[in-house]
C-alpha positions, 0 to 999 in steps of 0.5 A: 915812699912806695909803702906810704903810697900803698898804704894810703890807697889801702886806707882809701879802699878800706874807708869806702868799704866801711861806708858801704857796710855801715849803709847796708847794716843800718838798713838791715837793722832798721824797721823796714830793712833788708831781709837776707834769707840764706837758708832754705827754711827762710827762703821758702817761708819768705816766698810763701808770705809774699803770695795770697793765702787760699783756704781749702775746704779741709781746713776748719772754720776755727783754723782760718785765723790769718794771724795764726797762719802768719805766725807759721809763715814767719816763725815756723820750721819746714820739715823738708824730710817729710814734705813733698818738694818735687810735685808740680805745679804745687810743692807741698810743705809741712811747717811745724810751730809751737803755739801756746806751748803745743806743737802744731803742724801746717800743711800748705801747697806753694803754687806759683801764684798762691799758697793753698792752706791744706790743713792745721793739726796738733803734732802727735 
């Protein structure tokens, strides 16, 4: 009898856990779902997407396309080896992305309240 009682409690807990998982996985897969960023690349890009963009004078007028910048901040890969993440108050990141079959590099400074776009150039 004790085994059946324990099995019943186990099944109750299992069903509550399954309902909980279905709720969160449904939210995650939805259009405006929850975004889980576990890796450093995803966390930094998500932080940069949440701040306003400011363009420096070094950026040419043709490079000030906000869709281009947003594609870097959505699909780019941060080169942590060449980025300067120790500076205060703004950390400098090199973000690499492939656009139209070409490799590009965006240099951006991530400050507390804004992101400063320093330059965009083709990767050599």
